Structures are given as structure tokens and as C-alpha cells.
C-alpha positions as CSV (number, residue, x, y, z in Angstrom):
1,X,4.1,-4.2,-3.8
2,X,4.1,-6.3,-7.0
3,X,2.4,-8.9,-9.1
4,X,2.9,-12.5,-9.9
5,X,2.5,-13.8,-13.4
6,X,0.3,-16.5,-15.0
7,X,3.3,-17.4,-17.2
8,X,4.6,-20.4,-15.3
9,X,8.1,-21.4,-16.3
10,X,7.9,-24.8,-14.7
11,X,11.3,-24.3,-13.1
12,X,10.0,-23.9,-9.6
13,X,7.2,-26.0,-8.2
14,X,5.8,-24.4,-5.1
15,X,3.8,-27.3,-4.0
16,X,6.9,-29.6,-3.8
17,X,9.1,-27.0,-2.0
18,X,9.5,-27.5,1.7
19,X,8.1,-24.7,3.9
20,X,10.1,-23.9,7.1
21,X,8.6,-24.3,10.5
22,X,6.2,-21.7,11.9
23,X,7.4,-19.2,14.4
24,X,6.0,-19.4,17.9
25,X,3.0,-17.2,18.6
26,X,3.0,-14.8,21.5
27,X,1.7,-17.1,24.4
28,X,-0.6,-14.3,25.6
29,X,-2.1,-13.6,22.1
30,X,-5.1,-16.0,22.4
31,X,-6.3,-14.3,25.5
32,X,-6.1,-10.9,23.9
33,X,-7.9,-11.8,20.7
34,X,-10.7,-13.9,22.1
35,X,-12.0,-15.4,18.8
36,X,-10.4,-16.4,15.5
37,X,-11.5,-17.5,12.0
38,X,-13.8,-14.6,11.2
39,X,-15.7,-14.6,14.5
40,X,-16.1,-11.1,15.9
41,X,-17.2,-9.6,19.2
42,X,-19.7,-6.8,19.7
43,X,-18.6,-4.2,22.2
44,X,-21.1,-2.7,24.8
45,X,-21.5,0.4,22.7
46,X,-22.7,-1.7,19.7
47,X,-19.6,-1.1,17.6
48,X,-18.2,-4.3,16.0
49,X,-14.7,-5.3,17.3
50,X,-12.5,-6.6,14.6
51,X,-9.9,-9.2,15.1
52,X,-6.5,-8.2,16.4
53,X,-4.5,-11.2,15.2
54,X,-4.1,-13.6,12.3
55,X,-5.1,-17.3,12.8
56,X,-1.5,-18.4,12.4
57,X,1.9,-16.7,12.7
58,X,4.1,-15.8,9.9
59,X,6.6,-18.5,8.8
60,X,10.4,-17.9,8.6
61,X,11.8,-16.9,5.3
62,X,15.4,-17.5,6.3
63,X,15.7,-20.7,4.3
64,X,14.7,-18.9,1.0
65,X,16.8,-16.8,-1.3
66,X,15.1,-14.1,-3.4
67,X,18.3,-14.1,-5.5
68,X,17.7,-17.8,-6.6
69,X,14.5,-16.6,-8.2
70,X,15.4,-13.2,-9.5
71,X,19.0,-13.7,-10.8
72,X,17.5,-14.4,-14.3
73,X,15.3,-11.4,-14.2
74,X,17.6,-8.4,-14.1
75,X,16.1,-5.5,-16.0
76,X,12.9,-7.4,-16.8
77,X,9.3,-6.5,-16.0
78,X,8.4,-8.5,-13.0
79,X,4.8,-9.0,-13.9
80,X,6.1,-11.6,-16.4
81,X,7.8,-13.7,-13.6
82,X,6.1,-16.3,-11.4
83,X,7.2,-15.9,-7.8
84,X,6.9,-18.5,-5.1
85,X,4.4,-18.1,-2.3
86,X,7.1,-17.9,0.4
87,X,7.6,-14.2,-0.6
88,X,3.9,-13.4,-0.2
89,X,1.9,-12.0,2.6
90,X,-1.7,-13.3,3.0
91,X,-3.5,-10.4,1.4
92,X,-4.4,-9.6,-2.2
93,X,-3.1,-6.4,-3.8
94,X,-6.7,-5.2,-3.9
95,X,-6.7,-5.5,0.0
96,X,-3.4,-3.7,0.1
97,X,-5.0,-0.8,-1.9
98,X,-7.8,-0.7,0.7
99,X,-5.1,0.3,3.3
100,X,-5.4,3.8,1.9
101,X,-8.4,4.1,4.1
102,X,-6.6,3.4,7.4
103,X,-6.2,7.1,8.1
104,X,-9.6,8.1,6.8
105,X,-9.9,10.6,9.6
106,X,-7.7,12.9,7.5
107,X,-10.4,13.0,4.8
108,X,-13.0,13.8,7.5
109,X,-10.8,16.6,8.7
110,X,-10.4,18.0,5.2
111,X,-14.2,17.9,4.8
112,X,-14.7,19.8,8.0
113,X,-12.3,22.7,7.3
114,X,-13.6,26.0,5.9
115,X,-10.1,27.2,4.9
116,X,-8.8,25.7,1.6
117,X,-5.2,25.8,2.9
118,X,-6.1,23.6,5.8
119,X,-8.0,21.3,3.5
120,X,-5.0,20.9,1.3
121,X,-2.8,20.2,4.4
122,X,-5.2,17.4,5.4
123,X,-5.2,15.9,1.9
124,X,-1.4,16.1,1.8
125,X,-1.2,14.2,5.1
126,X,-3.7,11.6,3.7
127,X,-1.6,11.1,0.6
128,X,1.5,10.4,2.8
129,X,-0.3,8.2,5.2
130,X,-1.4,6.0,2.3
131,X,2.1,4.6,1.9
132,X,2.9,4.5,5.6
133,X,1.5,1.0,6.1
134,X,4.2,-0.3,3.7
135,X,6.9,0.4,6.3
136,X,8.8,-2.9,7.0
137,X,6.3,-4.8,4.9
138,X,8.7,-6.7,2.6
139,X,6.2,-9.4,1.9
140,X,4.5,-9.2,-1.5
141,X,0.7,-9.2,-1.8
142,X,-0.9,-11.8,-4.0
143,X,-1.5,-10.9,-7.6
144,X,-5.2,-10.4,-8.1
145,X,-6.9,-12.7,-10.6
146,X,-8.6,-11.1,-13.5
147,X,-12.2,-10.2,-12.3
148,X,-11.2,-10.5,-8.6
149,X,-12.9,-8.0,-6.3
150,X,-12.7,-6.8,-2.8
151,X,-15.3,-4.8,-0.8
152,X,-15.1,-3.3,2.6
153,X,-17.8,-1.4,4.5
154,X,-16.8,0.2,7.8
155,X,-19.7,1.9,9.5
156,X,-17.5,2.8,12.4
157,X,-15.2,4.7,10.1
158,X,-17.9,6.0,7.8
159,X,-17.0,4.6,4.4
160,X,-17.5,1.7,1.9
161,X,-14.9,0.5,-0.7
162,X,-14.9,-1.6,-3.8
163,X,-12.1,-2.6,-6.1
164,X,-11.7,-4.9,-9.1
165,X,-8.8,-6.3,-11.1
166,X,-9.7,-5.0,-14.5
167,X,-6.7,-6.1,-16.5
168,X,-4.1,-8.8,-16.1
169,X,-1.5,-7.9,-18.7
170,X,-0.8,-5.1,-17.9
171,X,-2.0,-5.6,-14.3
172,X,-4.4,-2.8,-13.4
173,X,-6.5,-2.5,-10.2
174,X,-9.4,0.0,-10.1
175,X,-11.0,1.2,-6.9
176,X,-13.9,3.4,-5.7
177,X,-14.8,4.5,-2.2
178,X,-17.4,6.8,-0.8
179,X,-18.3,8.3,2.5
180,X,-21.5,6.9,4.1
181,X,-22.5,10.5,4.8
182,X,-22.1,11.4,1.1
183,X,-19.2,13.8,2.0
184,X,-16.4,12.4,-0.3
185,X,-15.6,10.1,-3.2
186,X,-12.2,8.5,-3.5
187,X,-11.2,6.6,-6.6
188,X,-8.4,5.6,-9.0
189,X,-6.6,3.0,-10.9
190,X,-3.2,1.6,-10.1
191,X,-0.7,-0.3,-12.3
192,X,2.8,-0.1,-10.9
193,X,5.6,-1.2,-13.2
194,X,8.1,-3.4,-11.4
195,X,11.7,-4.0,-12.3
196,X,14.6,-5.9,-10.7
197,X,17.9,-4.0,-10.8
198,X,20.3,-6.5,-9.2
199,X,20.2,-5.4,-5.6
200,X,16.7,-4.0,-5.5
201,X,13.2,-4.2,-6.8
202,X,11.6,-1.0,-7.9
203,X,7.9,-0.3,-8.3
204,X,7.3,2.7,-10.6
205,X,3.8,4.2,-9.8
206,X,1.4,4.6,-12.6
207,X,-2.3,5.6,-12.5
208,X,-4.1,8.7,-11.1
209,X,-5.6,8.9,-7.6
210,X,-8.6,11.3,-7.2
211,X,-10.2,12.6,-4.0
212,X,-13.4,14.6,-4.3
213,X,-14.7,16.7,-1.4
214,X,-18.4,17.0,-2.2
215,X,-19.4,19.7,0.3
216,X,-16.6,22.0,-1.0
217,X,-17.0,21.0,-4.7
218,X,-13.3,20.3,-4.8
219,X,-11.2,17.6,-6.5
220,X,-7.6,16.7,-5.8
221,X,-5.4,14.4,-7.9
222,X,-2.0,12.9,-7.4
223,X,0.3,9.9,-8.2
224,X,2.1,7.8,-5.5
225,X,5.9,7.9,-5.1
226,X,8.2,5.1,-6.3
227,X,8.7,2.2,-4.0
228,X,11.9,0.2,-3.8
229,X,12.9,-2.9,-1.8
230,X,16.7,-3.1,-1.1
231,X,19.0,-6.0,-0.3
232,X,17.1,-8.7,-2.2
233,X,20.3,-10.7,-2.7
234,X,21.9,-10.5,0.7
235,X,21.3,-8.7,4.0
236,X,18.2,-7.4,5.7
237,X,15.4,-6.3,3.3
238,X,14.4,-2.7,3.7
239,X,12.0,-0.4,1.9
240,X,12.1,3.2,0.8
241,X,9.8,5.6,-1.0
242,X,11.2,8.3,-3.3
243,X,10.1,10.8,-5.9
244,X,8.0,13.9,-6.2
245,X,4.3,13.8,-5.6
246,X,2.2,16.7,-6.8
247,X,-1.3,17.1,-5.3
248,X,-3.4,19.5,-7.4
249,X,-6.6,21.2,-6.2
250,X,-8.5,21.5,-9.5
251,X,-11.0,24.0,-8.0
252,X,-8.6,26.6,-6.5
253,X,-5.4,26.0,-8.5
254,X,-3.5,25.3,-5.2
255,X,-0.8,22.7,-5.5
256,X,1.1,20.7,-2.9
257,X,4.6,19.4,-3.9
258,X,6.0,16.7,-1.7
259,X,9.5,15.3,-2.2
260,X,10.0,11.8,-0.9
261,X,13.8,11.9,-0.5
262,X,16.0,8.9,-1.4
263,X,18.1,7.8,1.6
264,X,21.3,9.1,0.2
265,X,24.9,7.7,0.6
266,X,24.9,7.9,4.4
267,X,21.2,7.3,5.0
268,X,20.6,10.7,6.5
269,X,17.6,11.3,4.3
270,X,15.9,7.9,4.8
271,X,12.1,8.2,5.0
272,X,12.2,12.0,4.9
273,X,9.5,14.0,3.2
274,X,9.7,17.7,2.5
275,X,7.5,20.0,0.4
276,X,5.3,23.0,0.3
277,X,1.8,24.2,-0.6
278,X,1.5,27.1,-3.1
279,X,-1.4,29.0,-4.5
280,X,-2.3,29.4,-8.2
281,X,0.1,32.3,-8.3
282,X,2.9,30.1,-7.1
283,X,3.2,31.9,-3.8
284,X,4.3,29.5,-1.0
285,X,1.7,29.3,1.7
286,X,3.3,26.8,4.0
287,X,6.1,24.2,4.2
288,X,5.5,20.5,5.1
289,X,8.2,18.2,6.6
290,X,8.5,14.9,8.3
291,X,8.9,11.2,7.7
292,X,6.4,8.9,5.9
293,X,7.2,6.3,8.6
294,X,6.5,8.6,11.5
295,X,4.7,12.0,11.3
296,X,4.2,15.1,9.2
297,X,4.3,18.7,10.3
298,X,3.7,22.1,8.7
299,X,5.0,25.6,9.3
300,X,5.2,29.0,7.6
301,X,8.0,29.4,4.9
302,X,9.9,32.1,6.8
303,X,10.2,30.1,10.0
304,X,11.3,27.1,8.0
305,X,14.0,28.9,6.0
306,X,15.4,30.5,9.2
307,X,15.6,27.1,10.8
308,X,17.3,25.5,7.7
309,X,20.0,28.3,7.6
310,X,20.8,27.8,11.3
311,X,20.9,24.1,10.7
312,X,23.3,24.5,7.8
313,X,25.7,26.6,9.8
314,X,25.7,23.9,12.5
315,X,26.4,21.1,10.1
316,X,29.3,22.9,8.4
317,X,30.9,23.3,11.8
318,X,30.4,19.6,12.5
319,X,31.7,18.6,9.1
320,X,35.1,20.1,9.8
321,X,35.6,17.7,12.7
322,X,34.9,14.5,10.6
323,X,38.0,12.5,9.7
324,X,38.8,10.7,6.5
325,X,38.6,7.4,8.4
326,X,35.0,8.2,9.5
327,X,34.0,8.9,5.9
328,X,35.6,5.6,4.7
329,X,33.8,3.7,7.4
330,X,30.4,5.1,6.4
331,X,31.1,4.4,2.7
332,X,31.8,0.7,3.5
333,X,28.4,0.4,5.2
334,X,26.4,2.3,2.5
335,X,25.0,-0.8,0.9
336,X,23.4,-2.1,4.1
337,X,20.3,-0.8,5.7
338,X,21.0,2.7,7.1
339,X,20.8,2.7,10.9
340,X,19.1,6.0,11.3
341,X,18.1,6.6,14.9
342,X,17.0,10.2,14.9
343,X,13.3,11.2,14.7
344,X,11.9,14.2,12.9
345,X,13.5,17.4,14.2
346,X,10.6,19.6,15.5
347,X,10.7,23.2,14.3
348,X,9.1,25.5,17.0
349,X,5.7,26.8,15.9
350,X,4.9,23.8,13.7
351,X,1.5,22.2,13.5
352,X,1.1,18.4,13.5
353,X,-0.8,17.1,10.5
354,X,-0.5,13.3,10.9
355,X,1.2,10.7,13.1
356,X,1.5,7.0,12.2
357,X,-0.7,4.5,14.2
358,X,1.1,2.2,16.6
359,X,1.2,-1.4,15.4
360,X,0.0,-4.3,17.4
361,X,2.6,-5.8,19.8
362,X,2.8,-9.1,17.8
363,X,3.0,-7.3,14.4
364,X,6.4,-8.8,13.6
365,X,4.9,-12.3,13.7
366,X,2.0,-11.1,11.4
367,X,4.0,-9.9,8.3
368,X,4.4,-6.5,10.0
369,X,0.6,-5.8,9.5
370,X,-1.1,-2.8,11.0
371,X,-4.2,-3.4,13.1
372,X,-6.2,-2.2,10.1
373,X,-4.5,-4.7,7.8
374,X,-5.0,-7.6,10.2
375,X,-8.8,-7.2,9.9
376,X,-8.9,-7.0,6.0
377,X,-9.2,-10.7,5.3
378,X,-11.5,-11.4,8.2
379,X,-14.4,-13.6,7.1
380,X,-17.2,-13.1,9.5
381,X,-20.0,-15.6,10.0
382,X,-22.7,-15.2,7.3
383,X,-20.6,-13.0,5.1
384,X,-20.2,-15.6,2.4
385,X,-23.9,-15.3,1.6
386,X,-23.7,-11.6,0.8
387,X,-20.2,-11.3,-0.7
388,X,-19.6,-11.4,-4.5
389,X,-18.2,-14.8,-5.4
390,X,-15.1,-13.0,-6.7
391,X,-14.2,-11.4,-3.3
392,X,-10.6,-11.8,-2.1
393,X,-11.8,-13.3,1.2
394,X,-12.9,-16.4,-0.7
395,X,-9.6,-17.0,-2.4
396,X,-8.4,-20.5,-1.2
397,X,-4.7,-19.8,-1.6
398,X,-4.8,-16.6,0.6
399,X,-7.1,-18.2,3.1
400,X,-4.9,-21.3,3.5
401,X,-1.7,-19.2,3.8
402,X,-3.4,-17.1,6.5
403,X,-4.3,-20.3,8.4
404,X,-0.8,-21.5,8.1
405,X,-1.5,-24.3,5.6
406,X,1.4,-23.4,3.3
407,X,1.5,-26.6,1.2
408,X,-2.2,-26.4,0.4
409,X,-1.8,-22.6,-0.2
410,X,1.0,-23.3,-2.8
411,X,-1.1,-26.0,-4.6
412,X,-4.2,-23.7,-4.6
413,X,-2.1,-20.8,-6.0
414,X,-0.8,-23.0,-8.9
415,X,-4.4,-24.3,-9.5
416,X,-5.9,-20.7,-9.7
417,X,-3.1,-19.6,-12.0
418,X,-3.6,-22.5,-14.3
419,X,-7.4,-22.0,-14.3
420,X,-6.8,-18.3,-15.3
421,X,-4.5,-19.4,-18.2
422,X,-7.0,-21.9,-19.4
423,X,-9.9,-19.4,-19.3
424,X,-7.8,-16.9,-21.3
425,X,-7.0,-19.5,-23.9
426,X,-10.7,-20.5,-24.2
427,X,-11.7,-16.8,-24.7
428,X,-9.0,-16.5,-27.4
429,X,-10.1,-19.6,-29.1
430,X,-13.8,-18.4,-29.2
431,X,-12.7,-14.8,-29.9
432,X,-14.6,-13.7,-26.8
433,X,-13.5,-10.3,-25.2
434,X,-13.2,-10.1,-21.5
435,X,-15.7,-7.6,-19.9
436,X,-15.1,-5.9,-16.6
437,X,-18.1,-6.0,-14.2
438,X,-17.9,-2.9,-12.0
439,X,-15.5,-0.5,-13.7
440,X,-15.2,0.8,-17.3
441,X,-12.5,2.6,-19.2
442,X,-12.9,6.3,-19.5
443,X,-11.2,9.7,-19.0
444,X,-10.4,11.2,-15.6
445,X,-12.6,14.4,-15.6
446,X,-9.9,16.5,-13.9
447,X,-6.7,15.5,-15.5
448,X,-8.0,14.4,-18.9
449,X,-5.9,11.2,-18.7
450,X,-7.1,7.6,-19.2
451,X,-8.7,6.1,-16.1
452,X,-10.9,3.4,-14.9
453,X,-14.2,4.7,-13.6
454,X,-16.8,3.1,-11.3
455,X,-19.9,1.9,-13.2
456,X,-22.0,1.7,-10.1
457,X,-24.4,-1.0,-8.9
458,X,-22.1,-3.2,-6.8
459,X,-23.9,-2.6,-3.5
460,X,-27.2,-3.6,-5.1
461,X,-25.7,-7.1,-4.7
462,X,-26.7,-8.6,-8.0
463,X,-23.9,-11.0,-8.5
464,X,-25.6,-13.4,-10.9
465,X,-23.2,-12.7,-13.8
466,X,-19.9,-12.7,-11.9
467,X,-17.2,-14.9,-13.4
468,X,-16.1,-18.2,-11.7
469,X,-12.4,-17.4,-11.0
470,X,-11.9,-19.6,-7.9
């Protein structure tokens, strides 16, 4: 999570900084993937097979100190700070947003249910799954350039997606997705506020996310939880999500309240999510529990309360046997990443709402990408002719980083940032206002709050008036 700045301080030259050697690829990887550099295979059933690996492995970050960059930034807004490319992953933030669609089957499930409670359960699972891909992803996506876009059409998954960077200061990304069967619309605008607090980097979520189920004439809105990266000075980087997420069904008045719990002093709440669904009269209809890194379950409130009471009695008995030395030992380790080995405790009678997808076996050498994320920057043969010239896949810094050309990627990143600065100065000189291409400022029809709405027309593919940003 996060954004670079176009305000270069001149204190850190990425192009002149030595990049450490590459990690070795899995020797069996090439036989698994078959083709690289955008080439794809067609399976016998006619469905396109997307790539399963990046062209080059991730480089080691062990020689770099985040603290050396951030020590002057305590308490500041990080969108004002230029970060070196070594802390990035080879995706734009617009592509990171597209990862919401990895678990689109949950939207399809919501569309298929006749019961509004089951629809809300599926939507709640979708909202949790949207942040699941960030697990162990401590690399920062590239800051989108003003006017940058990203499109993704997946006929096999039944959706198409378009996003645009509509503002640079503050950084705002707008997106719109629709089902190819005209069964849903998913849209929103995101502008997280990032701050550095000494030991951690916090991304405070801002912007409304809206899901419309057209068949049921329903609209759901929510805001993502806060994301925090710990141990940026020393130790192993680790990530947590915390805060309360409220999902509102504006048609029925039902509401789902999800509490992403902070890990706590001893790490016992790490990754945990607990919440409930209530109707418009505030009657609890079901309880939801699980981990955003693992799975999500639901059960009826009575069963859940009975289980929690029995669990509390058991923990009180266990607490009596803990010595003061044990407590002191746990306190000494509280600043490190909590080593929590247990999985979600299943409550008998619960229904599974969602389970995280398995990552590819070489994920750790690919920035901990999911299989879906690996395919996002794939540039297929002939695609350049139909893509908008502002599409992320055409960004030379991201493309070179993906291919392992780190020095070239650093130079290209600096060149693009300088080009963006020069273009902004030229507009200011001529008193020309920037105009977005595919989105416009408006009001969210369900919350009444300011939002960026899709203007339409992107898939007509008239790209003659797109800006030259690369």
C-alpha cells in the first residue's frame, strides 16, 4: 500500500544505487510455466491459460534499510516522500486495486441467492477477501501517474474492469467493474492516507466502495480497514489490518459490522475478524468470525455466545497456571512479529463463507504474489494495439523491474516522475486545468458523499485524446 511522490529531494539517486544480486529461480519453474513475456497458451477447452510466473525472480532487499529513508519522515504524510524502487513490487497501485476481483465468485454467489441474509454473507466475505491478497505483501506498488489507467477483461471469470488515476495530490484512484452478464456493478474511489510512526507505516483508508447487485436491485457500500506495516526499522516486516468495517445494504437496511482486530500485546488476535449481521431493527441475524488471512465462517448468535462463554471459562482456568516469568518473556517479544500458530477455531454448526486461495509454490520469489496477481501485468501478443496508451502494462519502469532490469527501471522511474513534474509546471504556466478521461467527480447515490463516478465509453476504444504520460 502506498504512494511515491513527484517531489524529488535529490538526496537519494535510485539510478546510481547498487541493486543486490537476484535470487535463484526454482529450477523446475520454466518447465511449469512454458512461456514468458506475455505469451499465453490456450487450453483444450478454449479457455486462455494465464502465466504462472514472473519473467524474473524478486531481488533481495537485505542490503537496504527502510529506516535510512524514513527516519526524516516521522509523522509526515508519505505521499510527499520519494521512495526508492527497491521497496516496490512490479505492479501499479491500479493493478493492486484490481486484486479485489480475485474472489469474484463471491459476487456471483451473492447474485444467485434469493435470501437477503445469504447475499449479505457473501458480500461480507467478498469485502474480507479483498484485503487477503495483501498478506505477506510488504512490497509497495508503484504510485500511478496522473492519467494512468488499467483495464482487465476476464471472460473466464465474467467481468471487465477499468481504473484511472484521477488526482495526484491528493492521490486518488477511481475504478469501475461490471459483470459480463450484466448482473453486477462494482465501483469506488480510494485515497489512503499514509503516515510513518517510527516503527510502522499506517495506511488510513478513505473512499467509498460500492457493489450493486442489479438482479436484486440492491446496493452495498463500505470502507476498507486500516493497513499497517510493522518493523520498518529492524526485524521482519509484517502486516496487519485493523478497524471496524460497516457494510450497509441500502435497499433492506441490513448492516454487517466486521471488526478487524489489532494483534494485541501477545499477538493472540493477529489477523482475526469478528462481526455480525443485523436487520434494520438491529436484531442480530448471524455472527461472522475467522481470519482475513485464512477463512471466514458464520453461525447463529446463540451458538456463538454459548461457545464464547465456554471458551472464557477455559481461558480463566488456564490463566491461573501462567507464571510471572512467562508474562515477562511474552512482553519482551511483543515488538517482534507474533508467532501465532493456531488456525481459526471451528464452532460446530458453522457455515464456511470463504477460504483463501493457495499461492503458487514459488510465490516467495515473486513478491508473495497470488496466482491472480502474477497475471496482472502480463502483456500478451497484440495487446499493445488495443490498449489505451496510458495502461499500466506499458509503463517502462514497472516492465523493466518485472524483467529484472533494476538499473533501467530506476532510471525510467526517475524519468517518468520528472516528466510528470514538467507537465504539471507547464499546465500551471498556461493556466490549463487537468481533465480526467474516464471518471468525473460526483456524489455517491447511496451515501451522499463525494465520489468519482465512471463516465463510460472506455470500451469503445477511442483513445485519440489520451495524455502522453510515458
